[in-house]
N, C-alpha and C positions, 0 to 999 in steps of 0.2 A: 504494500500500500504506500502511495506517495505521502510525503510529510504533510502536505497541505490537507489532504483528506483525513489523515490520522489526527492532526491537531484540532480539526474542527468538530470532532465527535465530542458531545457533551458528556460529562461524567454521570449525570443523573438519568439520562435516557428517557426523560418524559417531556421536557419542554424543548422546543426547537424554534430557531428563527426561520422565517419563511421568505425573507427578502430576496435571496438569490436562487431559491429552489427551482424557479421556472425553467432554467436553462440546462439543468443536469439530466442525466439518464433517469428514466422512470421505471421503478421496480414495483411489481404487483405481488403482494403476499396473499395467499389463499388459504382459508381455514373454514371449518364448519360454522362457527359463531364467535362472537366477541363477548362471551361470558367471563366470569372471574376465574382465572386459572393461570398456570405457569406458561402454557403455550400462548395464550392471549397476551400475557404480560410481555413475553419475549417479542411478540409481534409489534406491540406498541413501542417498545424500546428500540427495536430495529428501525421502525418508521421514523422515530425521533432522530436517530443517528443519521439516517439518510438525508432528511431535510436540513439538519445542522451542517452536513457536509456539502450542501449545495445540490444534492440530488432531489428527485421527486419520489414521493411514496404514495402508493395506493393499496388498499386492502379490500378484498372481496370476501364477504361472509353473509350469513343470514341475520346479522345484527346481534345486539345484546348490550349489556350494561356498560361495557368498556368502549363503545363506539365514540363516546364523548372524549375519551382520552386520546383517540386517534386525531380528533380535531385539534386538541391542544398540542399534539405533536406535529401539526402541520401536514397531516396526511388526509387523503380523500378516502371515504368509505363508500363502497358500492354494495348495495344490498342485493343478495342473490340467494336462492334456496340451496346453499351448498351443504347443509346438514343432511339433505336427503340421500338415501342409499339405494333407491330404486334405480335399476340400470337405465330405464328410459329417461328418468329425470337427470341422471348423471350425463347422459348423452346430450340432452338439451342444455345442461350447464356448460358442457364443452363448447357447444356452438355459441352460447352467449359470451363465454370468455374469449373465444377467438375473435368475435365481433368487437369486443371491448379492446383487445390488444391492437387490432387494426385501427379502430376509431381514435384511440387515445395515444397511439404511438408508444406503447409499452415496450421496453427494451429487454426485460428479464422477468421470469415468473418463478416464484418461490412457494412451493407447496409445503404446508406444515401439518397435514393430516391426510390419512389414507383415502377416504372417500372423495374429498375435493381434489386430491392429487390425480385421480384417474381423469377427471374433467380437465384439470389444468395441464396435464401432460399432453393430452390430445390437442388442446388449443395451442400449446407452445410448439409442438411438432408441426402442426399445420401452418403456423405463421413463421416458422424458422427462428424462434426465439430461444435463448438459453433457458434451461429448466433446472432448478435446484430443489432438493428435498431435504427435510430434517427428520431424522429418526429420533423420537423422544423416549422410546423404550424398546425392550426386547419383546416383540409381539409374538402371539401364539404360533404353534407349530403344526396344527392339523392341516391337511392338504387344502381345504377350502380357505382357511385363514392365510396359509402360505401364498396362495394365488392372489387373494385380496391385498395382502400386505406388500407383495413384491413390487408394486408401483413405486414404493418409496425407495427402492434400490435402483431405479431407472433414471435418476437425475444425472445431468452432465457433471454435477458435483453433488455428493451425498454427505450431509453433515450429521454426525452423531453427537449427542449431548454429553457423552462420557466414553471412556475407553471400554467400559463394560458393554455399552450399546454398540460401539464400533466393532468389537470382537464378534458379537452376535451377527452383525451385518456381514462381516467377512465370511463367517462359517456357514450361515444359513443361505445367503444370497450370492456369495462369490464375488462381491464387489472388491476390486483391487484398490491398492493404496493410491493410485493415480487419481481416482475419483473420490475416494473416501477420506474424510478428515474429521478429527474430533475438535469440537468447540464447546467447552463447558458452559453451562448456564452462568449468568452473572447476576449479582444482586446490587442494589443501589446502596452504596456505603455512605451516602449522605443521609438517607432515611434510616438505615440500620447502623447507627452510630450512637454509642452510649451518651456522648456529649449533647446530642440533639434532643434528648428526651427530658422534658421538664418534670420536676417533682409533682406539679399539679396534675399532669397526665397520669402519672403512676398512682397518685392518691385516688383520682376519679375511678380508674379501672379497678383498683384494689377494693374500693367500696362497692362497686357494682358486682364484684365477684364474692363479696363478703369474706375476704381473707383476714386471718388473724395475724396481728403484728408479732414478729419475732419467731414465727415458725418457718423453717426451711420449706421452700415451695418447689415441687417437681411438676413440670409441665410437659404434656404431650399435645402438640398442635396437629391437627389433621381431621378431615371430615370423618364422621362416625360411620366407618365401614370396616368389616371384620379384618381385612388384610392389613389395616393400619396398626393392628396389634394392641389395641386398648385393653383387651382382656388379658393379654400376656403381662402388661404392666400392672394391672390390678392383682394378678396372682403374685407377681414379684413383690408388690407392696405388702401383701399378706405374709410372705416369707420373711421380708425385712423386719416386720413386726414392730415398727416404731410408731408411737402414738403422738409424737411431738412434731409431725410434719403435715404438710398439706399437698394434695395432688390435684391438679386441674387438667381436665381433658377439654381442649379448646377445639370446637368444630361443630357445625350444624349436622343434624341427622338426615337432612334432605328427604324427609318423609320416612326414614327408616326408624320409626319409633320403636319397633320390636327389638332392634339391636340395642338401642339406648336403654330400654327397660331391662334387657338381659344384663347389661353392664352394671346397672344399679342393683339388680338382684344379686349378681355375683359379689359386689362389694359388701352387701349386707350379709350374705352367706359366709363370707370370709372375715367378717368382723372389722372391716375398714371403711364402712360407709361414712363414718364421722370425719375421715380425712379426705374424702373424695368430693370434688366439684365437677359437674358436667355443665359446660357453658356453651352457648351458641357461637357462631362465627364472630370473630373479633376484628374490628376495623382499625385497631391501633396495635399491631403486632410488635412494633418496636417497644412500646411501653410494656406489653405483656412479657417480652423477653427480659426486660429489666426487673420485673417482679420475681422472675424465676431464679432459683439457685442452680437447678439442673434441668436441662431440656432433653427430652427423650424422643427418639424416632424408633419405634418398635415394629416396623413393617415386617410382616411375615413372608412377603414376596419381594424380590429385588426391585428397588426403585431405579429408574433410569439415571437420575442424578441425586436427588435427596436435598431439596432446597432448605428444609427446616434446619438441618445440621449446619449448613453454611450461614444462614441468617443468624443462628444462635452464636456461632463463633464470632461473627462480626460484632455482636453485642457483648462479647466478653463473657458468655455463659459457659458453664461446663456442659459437655455434650456426651450423650450415650446413644449409639445407633447400632442397628443390627449389621452383622458382618457379611454383607453381600451387596451386589449392585454398585451403584455410584458412590455409596458411602465409603468404600475402600479407597476412593480417590480423593476424598475431602477430609478424612480423619486419619491421623497418624496415631495409632493406638498408644496411649500413655503419655503423649506429648500435647496434643490439643483436644483430646477426648478419649473415649473408650469404644471399642467394637465388641459386641457380644453375639454369640450364635443366635440365629432367629428361633423363635418358639421355645426358648429355654428360660423360663422365669427365674430359675435358680441363679443362672449366670447374670441375668439382669439385676437381681437383688444384690448380688455381690458387687456389681459395678456401682449401684446406687450407694451402697455402704461405703465404698471407696471414695466416691465423689463427695459425699456428705462429711467424710472424716478429714478432708484436706484442711490444712491450716491456711491462714490468710496469704502468706508468701507463696505457697503452692498454688492456691487459686489464682493469684495475680499472674504467676508465671504461665499457667496454662491459658489464661484469658489472653495474655499478650501474644502467645504463640498462635492461638486461633485467629485473632484479629489480623496478625501478620500474614497468615496463610490466605485469608480471604483477599486482602489487599494486593497480594502478589499474583493470585491465580483466578479469582472468581468474582471480578467486578463487572458491572454492566459495560463499562468503558472497554475493557479487554474483549468481552464477548462481541460487542458491536464492531470494534476495529477488525476482528477476525472475520466476521460475516461480510463486512463491506469489502474486505480484501478478496474474498471468494467471488463476489459479484464482479469486482474490477478485473479479476483474472479471466473471467469469461467474456467480458465486454471489450477487453483490450485497451 
């Protein structure tokens, strides 16, 4: 990437100047919808980096809560039923995207999800435009899924969000290293910065969660779904046996009330219901991390990256994550966190005991190591610089 392009990418990845954007190449990102999630957040951040660099950014999706953030980033949003999975609808979407590419003079197409990728690939091939894909996880292996997923391996460049995902792409789809590259997700270290969180924000959140002063707090952020491992953490807390702590599960149940009830019943059965809080989605995660002494990611299946562990490190929190997937690339066991085998509450309990027993100097050393790890490897700025370098390599 040339120095002008690199220096113009903003660190926060959310606000972008629009004054010079009209003359640069136009990049279209395609995904099902703009709801709240990591894929959508990365789309907004990339759009902001494009406009900040003097390029133009367009996003096609079926819409959602984050479309207003695209406007703030200086991007245009085109509403299209790209969440549909019916073959006939996907074919019509391909026609509509090809028309859009020709009408708007789009220079490059970047697909971020499997269903829309089929439509986007057809449109890019018909119009002779470079086609980029991003693999966000190691997708399923049965023959039908393999056929559906393989579109993500057909990009002129294929981006994997971790080495774990990249290895899956190599082994499963035979993508060679000339086309495949790893670009880790990045987080906004201006937002996830301990110095940016006021005492007022922490007090307000603490009151809303009814936290008791002076009790160490263990937090597991993540939507309430079984593979996120909330039940494993509850069992680990029972094994730990401490009554002087508090544990908060942060994440909406998205209508899965049966699983939420199951977790609360498990806590009562294991005698730890008095230390457990289950709260809905939090709009101030930076303040939430500051309230926590230990942050846990207990996923029972590998995550493609593992954003929670990285955000927690940026906030100087102690981190425990399960030893698989992207977590192996973001945590150095014993230096900036701990890795434990998945689905093993005894190991999780032992790691919790170790984390809670650290003295102040040990906590500060681990916090500094985590923050340094994030700043060197996992920022939005680094992620966007690398993505734009991919675009530039294809456009010449």
